[in-house]
N, C-alpha and C positions, 0 to 999 in steps of 0.2 A: 308512855310518852314521859313522862316523871319522873321514873328510875333512871330514863336518862340523863335526863337532866343534872338528878341527883348526881348521879356518877360521875356526869362531866364536870360540874365543881368541887367534888371530892379529888379530882384528879388537875383541879388548877396548878399547886405547885408546881406536881412534875411537870403537866405541860408547859408553863413557864420556862422552867430550867430547861428543857429540852429543846425549846423553841432556839434559845439563849442557845444552848451548844450548835445548834444547826446554822444560827446566824455568825455565829464564830468560827465555824470548820467548813460551812457549806455543803454538809451531808444532810439530807432531809431527816423529818422528823419521823416519816413512815422510811421502811429502807427493808431490803432484800435480806434472809440469811445471809447469802453469801456476800456481805457487807460485811457482815461480823466473823464468819468463817467462812474465808474464800478456800481455804484446804480440803475443804471437806465433803464429799459428793454430795452428803447429805443435806448439806444446806441449797446444793443446785436442785435436787431430787424434789425437795418440797416446797420451793420456790413458789410456788403457784396456788400452795394455799396457805399460807401460813407466811405474817412477817413480823420485823421489830417494829415497837411503836417506841420510841426513845430507846433508850441504851436498856434498861433491865423490863419491857414487859415484851411478851411475846403471845398474837394473836392467831388465831386461826378460827377467823368466820364459817360459820355453817354456809356455803353456798350454794348446795344443793344437793338433794333428796337424797336420805340415807339410801343404798343399795342391797343393804341387808334387813330384810324384814323384822319393825319391829311387834309385838303384839300391840303396843300402846300407839292411841297415835297420838301424834306429835312430838315424839322421840326421835332425835338422829345419830345417828353413831359415828361417831367421830374420831378418825386418828389424827394423832397429833408426833412430832417429831420432838424429842427432847436433847437440847443441848447440853455436852457436860458441861459439868455444876450442878448446886441445887434450884431447882423451881417450887413453887409453891404454887398451889391453882390458885384463882383470883375469889377472895374470901375468906383465907388463911386455913384452909380444912387441911389439904393432903398437902406432903412436902414427895415431889422427884426427883430423884436422882438418875442423871445421866451420863453418856448417850442412852435413849431407848426409843420405842416408840410407847403411846401409852393408845386405849382403845377405850373409848368412853363414851357412855348418852349420853345427851343434852335435847334440853326440850329445844322450842325454836326458838324463843325469847331469851336461851343464854347463849351465850361469844365466850368458845374458850379463851381462857387468858393464863397463858403463866408468868409470874415474875419472880426476876433472878432473887434469890437469896438472900437476906441483908440489903436488901432494897429501900 
């Protein structure tokens, strides 16, 4: 719980800016992929498992048990669609260039988040 609160507090400037943009434009803070990429079929295909949080964060929560058995308990395999451009995994450890589909393992306490490079 403490980690979640620390994360939220560290995102306060981003959330404030995104909330102001929401107020000015009427576009929600959380929005489907096809709002950003309406011409791409992938945006519709992945809309059930990923969403944008503001303009620059792509979130893909783990909402189901992994269909691929993993030898370690508490690990879930997740596929993520990476849109065109450069994206950085939350924590800044890895840069991904899209369009691509990534397959990664996550613990149950992790939330897969990609941040637009330069954001």
